[in-house]
C-alpha positions as CSV (number, residue, x, y, z in Angstrom):
1,X,-44.9,-40.2,-91.9
2,X,-43.9,-36.7,-92.0
3,X,-42.2,-35.5,-88.3
4,X,-42.2,-32.1,-87.2
5,X,-39.3,-30.6,-86.1
6,X,-38.4,-29.7,-82.2
7,X,-37.0,-26.5,-82.8
8,X,-38.5,-23.5,-85.2
9,X,-37.5,-23.0,-88.0
10,X,-33.9,-21.1,-89.2
11,X,-33.9,-18.4,-91.2
12,X,-31.0,-18.6,-94.1
13,X,-29.8,-14.8,-93.6
14,X,-29.9,-15.2,-89.2
15,X,-27.7,-18.1,-89.4
16,X,-24.4,-16.5,-88.5
17,X,-22.0,-19.6,-87.2
18,X,-18.3,-19.2,-86.6
19,X,-17.5,-21.9,-88.9
20,X,-19.5,-23.5,-91.4
21,X,-18.4,-26.9,-92.9
22,X,-18.7,-26.6,-96.1
23,X,-18.9,-30.4,-97.1
24,X,-20.9,-32.3,-94.6
25,X,-21.1,-36.6,-94.7
26,X,-23.3,-38.5,-92.9
27,X,-24.0,-42.1,-92.0
28,X,-27.6,-42.7,-92.0
29,X,-27.8,-45.0,-89.1
30,X,-30.8,-46.4,-87.1
31,X,-33.7,-47.1,-89.6
32,X,-34.3,-50.7,-88.1
33,X,-34.2,-49.7,-84.7
34,X,-36.3,-46.5,-85.1
35,X,-39.0,-49.1,-86.8
36,X,-38.9,-51.6,-84.3
37,X,-39.5,-48.9,-81.3
38,X,-42.8,-47.8,-83.5
39,X,-43.7,-51.3,-84.3
40,X,-43.3,-51.2,-87.8
41,X,-41.4,-53.6,-90.1
42,X,-37.5,-52.3,-91.3
43,X,-38.3,-51.3,-94.5
44,X,-40.5,-48.8,-93.1
45,X,-37.7,-47.4,-91.2
46,X,-36.0,-47.4,-94.0
47,X,-38.8,-45.2,-96.0
48,X,-38.8,-42.9,-93.3
49,X,-35.4,-42.8,-93.2
50,X,-35.5,-42.1,-96.7
51,X,-38.2,-39.4,-96.6
52,X,-36.1,-37.0,-94.0
53,X,-33.3,-36.6,-96.5
54,X,-35.3,-33.8,-97.6
55,X,-35.7,-31.9,-94.3
56,X,-32.4,-32.5,-93.7
57,X,-30.8,-31.4,-96.9
58,X,-33.3,-28.1,-96.6
59,X,-31.4,-27.5,-93.3
60,X,-28.1,-27.9,-94.1
61,X,-29.1,-25.8,-97.4
62,X,-30.2,-22.9,-95.1
63,X,-26.9,-22.9,-92.9
64,X,-25.2,-22.9,-96.3
65,X,-23.7,-26.3,-96.4
66,X,-22.0,-26.5,-100.1
67,X,-21.9,-30.5,-100.4
68,X,-23.9,-33.2,-98.3
69,X,-22.6,-36.5,-98.7
70,X,-25.2,-39.5,-97.6
71,X,-24.3,-42.9,-96.9
72,X,-27.0,-45.0,-98.3
73,X,-26.3,-48.6,-99.3
74,X,-22.9,-49.8,-98.3
75,X,-20.9,-53.0,-100.6
76,X,-21.2,-55.2,-97.4
77,X,-25.1,-54.5,-97.6
78,X,-25.7,-56.8,-100.0
79,X,-25.0,-59.4,-97.6
80,X,-28.2,-58.6,-96.0
81,X,-31.8,-60.6,-96.3
82,X,-33.0,-60.8,-100.2
83,X,-36.6,-59.3,-98.8
84,X,-34.5,-56.3,-97.2
85,X,-31.9,-55.3,-100.1
86,X,-34.5,-55.8,-103.2
87,X,-36.9,-53.6,-100.5
88,X,-34.0,-50.9,-100.4
89,X,-33.5,-50.9,-104.5
90,X,-37.7,-50.5,-104.6
91,X,-37.3,-47.7,-102.1
92,X,-34.4,-45.9,-104.0
93,X,-35.9,-46.3,-107.5
94,X,-39.1,-44.4,-105.9
95,X,-36.9,-41.5,-104.5
96,X,-35.1,-41.0,-107.8
97,X,-38.6,-41.1,-109.5
98,X,-40.6,-39.2,-107.0
99,X,-37.9,-36.6,-105.2
100,X,-35.5,-35.9,-108.3
101,X,-38.3,-33.5,-110.0
102,X,-38.6,-31.7,-106.8
103,X,-34.5,-31.4,-106.1
104,X,-34.5,-29.7,-109.1
105,X,-36.5,-27.5,-108.8
106,X,-34.8,-26.6,-105.4
107,X,-31.5,-26.1,-108.2
108,X,-29.7,-29.5,-106.0
109,X,-27.0,-31.0,-108.2
110,X,-26.8,-34.7,-107.7
111,X,-24.0,-37.1,-107.4
112,X,-23.6,-40.7,-107.4
113,X,-20.8,-42.8,-105.9
114,X,-20.0,-46.0,-105.6
115,X,-20.1,-49.1,-108.1
116,X,-22.1,-49.2,-110.6
117,X,-22.3,-53.2,-111.3
118,X,-24.5,-54.7,-109.1
119,X,-27.4,-52.2,-109.3
120,X,-30.4,-53.1,-111.7
121,X,-30.3,-51.5,-115.2
122,X,-33.3,-49.5,-114.3
123,X,-32.5,-48.0,-111.6
124,X,-28.7,-47.6,-113.0
125,X,-30.3,-45.6,-116.0
126,X,-32.8,-44.0,-113.8
127,X,-29.5,-42.6,-111.7
128,X,-28.1,-41.4,-115.2
129,X,-31.1,-39.2,-116.1
130,X,-30.9,-37.5,-112.5
131,X,-27.4,-36.8,-112.7
132,X,-27.9,-35.5,-116.2
133,X,-30.6,-33.4,-114.9
134,X,-29.6,-31.5,-112.4
135,X,-25.4,-31.7,-113.9
136,X,-26.0,-27.6,-114.4
137,X,-27.8,-26.7,-110.9
138,X,-25.4,-24.5,-108.6
139,X,-26.9,-24.9,-105.6
140,X,-26.5,-27.8,-102.8
141,X,-24.5,-30.7,-104.2
142,X,-25.8,-33.9,-102.8
143,X,-23.6,-36.6,-103.0
144,X,-25.8,-40.4,-102.6
145,X,-22.9,-43.5,-101.8
146,X,-25.1,-46.5,-103.3
147,X,-23.2,-50.0,-102.9
148,X,-20.0,-47.7,-101.7
149,X,-17.0,-49.1,-99.7
150,X,-14.2,-46.9,-98.9
151,X,-11.8,-49.8,-99.3
152,X,-13.5,-50.7,-102.5
153,X,-13.3,-47.1,-103.6
154,X,-9.0,-47.0,-103.2
155,X,-8.9,-50.6,-104.9
156,X,-10.7,-49.1,-108.2
157,X,-8.7,-45.9,-108.1
158,X,-5.2,-47.5,-108.3
159,X,-6.3,-49.8,-110.6
160,X,-7.6,-47.4,-112.6
161,X,-4.1,-45.5,-111.7
162,X,-1.9,-48.6,-112.6
163,X,-4.1,-49.3,-115.7
164,X,-2.2,-46.0,-116.9
165,X,1.5,-47.8,-116.7
166,X,2.4,-45.2,-113.6
167,X,5.8,-45.4,-112.8
168,X,6.1,-45.9,-109.0
169,X,7.9,-42.8,-108.0
170,X,4.6,-41.1,-109.8
171,X,2.6,-42.9,-107.7
172,X,1.5,-40.0,-105.2
173,X,-1.7,-38.9,-103.4
174,X,-2.8,-36.2,-106.2
175,X,-2.6,-39.2,-108.5
176,X,-5.1,-41.6,-106.2
177,X,-7.1,-38.5,-105.4
178,X,-7.8,-37.9,-109.9
179,X,-8.8,-41.3,-110.2
180,X,-11.7,-41.4,-106.5
181,X,-15.2,-41.7,-107.5
182,X,-16.0,-38.0,-107.2
183,X,-12.4,-36.1,-107.7
184,X,-14.2,-32.8,-107.6
185,X,-15.9,-32.9,-104.5
186,X,-13.9,-31.4,-101.5
187,X,-13.2,-33.7,-98.3
188,X,-16.2,-33.5,-95.7
189,X,-15.3,-31.6,-92.8
190,X,-17.8,-33.0,-90.8
191,X,-18.8,-36.4,-90.4
192,X,-21.9,-37.4,-89.2
193,X,-23.1,-40.8,-87.5
194,X,-25.9,-41.1,-86.1
195,X,-27.8,-44.2,-84.2
196,X,-25.2,-44.1,-81.4
197,X,-22.6,-46.6,-83.1
198,X,-19.1,-45.1,-82.7
199,X,-17.4,-46.3,-86.0
200,X,-17.3,-44.9,-89.9
201,X,-18.1,-48.1,-91.3
202,X,-15.9,-47.9,-94.3
203,X,-17.2,-44.8,-95.2
204,X,-14.9,-42.2,-97.5
205,X,-11.7,-43.9,-95.7
206,X,-9.7,-41.1,-98.2
207,X,-11.4,-38.4,-97.6
208,X,-12.0,-38.6,-93.7
209,X,-8.7,-38.8,-92.6
210,X,-8.9,-35.1,-91.5
211,X,-12.4,-34.7,-90.7
212,X,-13.9,-34.1,-87.7
213,X,-16.3,-36.4,-86.2
214,X,-19.9,-36.1,-84.7
215,X,-21.6,-39.3,-82.9
216,X,-25.2,-39.1,-81.9
217,X,-27.3,-41.6,-80.2
218,X,-30.4,-39.9,-82.5
219,X,-31.7,-42.6,-84.8
220,X,-31.7,-41.3,-88.6
221,X,-35.9,-40.7,-89.1
222,X,-35.7,-38.3,-85.9
223,X,-32.5,-36.3,-86.9
224,X,-34.0,-33.2,-87.4
225,X,-33.5,-29.0,-87.5
226,X,-32.4,-29.3,-84.0
227,X,-30.2,-32.0,-84.1
228,X,-28.5,-30.3,-87.3
229,X,-28.1,-27.4,-85.5
230,X,-25.9,-29.2,-82.3
231,X,-23.8,-30.9,-84.7
232,X,-23.0,-27.3,-86.7
233,X,-22.8,-25.7,-83.1
234,X,-20.0,-28.6,-81.8
235,X,-18.2,-28.3,-84.8
236,X,-17.7,-24.4,-85.0
237,X,-16.1,-25.1,-81.3
238,X,-13.5,-27.6,-83.2
239,X,-9.8,-26.4,-83.6
240,X,-8.9,-28.3,-86.8
241,X,-5.3,-27.8,-87.2
242,X,-4.5,-31.2,-90.0
243,X,-1.2,-32.7,-88.1
244,X,0.3,-29.0,-87.1
245,X,0.5,-26.7,-84.6
246,X,-2.6,-24.1,-84.2
247,X,-0.2,-21.5,-85.1
248,X,0.8,-23.0,-88.6
249,X,-2.7,-24.3,-89.7
């Protein structure tokens, strides 16, 4: 199901944007509509979207993005039809088996954010092996949000903090951050949503407080090198002030 890029390949030494985000997070939306447009079952759209991850990860690595977080499966997605949920679990399991060795060879470090208790034991164990295999890699860090919800993450962080008998005056933002799923990963500079919708859908609610947002009508399986370049070009023109005046930022 490979699709040719609509732009010429970008050489890493030639990429000189005015501003490169350290961390890009993506809401990969539009797989089902892509499948419908191509006369395919919804799961084939999810499969095409999964196959697109390798291409997009390479596109960001060439442009020196250090962290990429992908919203693969939300806590609310368990409410989808059972055959679609089981199909998504199967696709992820296949991805871990097939893609992780290749990602390891490319020096990619994998991270998982989300809850674990609902995952099939075999999948949870495969994820653990993938994290261990790639733990010492020094290339792009790929964070996969699976069974993830922004509100759930904040609740889990607060429960962990409160379990330590923290007094109210010590309940700071830094304390909560230390108990998030991946506290050492920097906040996303840029959040991209494909598929035409204009919302965060419970994704990285804490971390994306001051992220730049980029929405595109492009469906995720069609999001290619040219679309990456458009998103980063748009980001490079933003003025990030974090609530301050420009002269103070």
